N, C-alpha and C positions, 0 to 999 in steps of 0.2 A: 432559670432554670433550664432553658435550652441550650445556653452556653457551657453549663456544667456538663450536661450529657454529651454533647460533641467533644468536650474536652477530656472526657472520660474514655469515650470512643477512640479518640485521636492518639491516646498513648499507647494502644494496641495496636495501631497501626503498623509499627515497626516490625512488631513480631509476626504479623501477617506479611508483610513484604518478606521477612526473613524466610518464611515458610513457602512463600511463591518462589524464592530463588532456590530454596533447598529442592523444591519439588522439580525445577528446569535443570539444577545440577545432577538431580537423581536420574531424570530423563535422558539426559545427554551421556551420562557415565553408562548408564544401563544399556542404551542403545550400544557403545561401543563395547561394553562387555559381554554382552549377548549378540555379537556380530556373526555366530555361526548359527544362530536360531532362524527361521523363514522370517522373510520381511514382512510378513501379515502379521504376524504375532508381535513383532516389535513396533509397528505401526500402530496396532490396537493398543498397546500400551502406552505408547507416546500420545495417542489421542486422550486415553484416560487421564493420564497425568496433567494433559494441557487444560483438560476440562476442570480438573480440580484445582490447577493453579489459577485459572481464570475465575474460578468460583471464589477462592480465596482474594483473588485481587480486587472483585466486585465488592467486597466487604469492607475495602478500606475508603477512607474518604474520596481519597483522587479515583478510586476505582468508582465509586457512585456518581461522582462528577462526571467522569468520561461516559458512564451508562446514560445519564442526562443527555449530554452531547449527542450521543449517537441517537437517541429518541428524537431531539430536535432536529437534527439532519435528516431523519426519515420523514418527520412532518415538512420540511422545506423542500425536500425532493418530490414530494407531492403536490407541491404549489408550482413546481415548473410546468411551465408550458412548452410541451415537446414539439419540435417541427414535424410536419406530416411526412410521409414516405416521400410523396413527390419533391416537396421543397428539400428533402435530404439528398435525393436523387439529381436534382437540378444543381445544387450547391456543389457535390461532390464534381460533377461533370465541368461546371464553371472553374472549379480548383486545377482539376486535370487540364483543361485546356490552357490556363494561365501558365500552368508549369511546364508544359510542352512549348508554348510560345518562348517563354524565358530562357528554357534550354536550347531552343534554335537560336535565338538572339545571342547568348553566351557562347555557343558552339562557333558561331560565325564571326564574332568579335575575336575568339580567341585564334581562329583560324586566319583572319586578317593581320593580328597582331604578330602571330607567329610569322606569318609570310614578309611583313615588314621587315621585322628583326631578323629572318635570314637574307634578306635582300641586302641589307645595311651590313651584316657580318660577313655575307658572300659565301 
């Protein structure tokens, strides 16, 4: 029974994606056509069209799967153990120190090789 319901919904997905594409085309062409209008009005119109296109896209099977993925990603982000400010600062300072040391070593090696080549070439 569920497979029939999903098949029925899936056949309208193409129409929904065409509506999304039409909304995007209307937004882009409308922005170009009304280029003389103030930017605030154009941005507001584009936001309304983007929300409408997003709403229609979320009604499709792929849109619902994407929304599920976003919800799961938010749950996983909450599970992450973030470093403390002190750990972040210490790690950043270590990275800066290593980068400076490597920069000095590479500068010294470059200068030495340049001096050797200029001595040979004359």
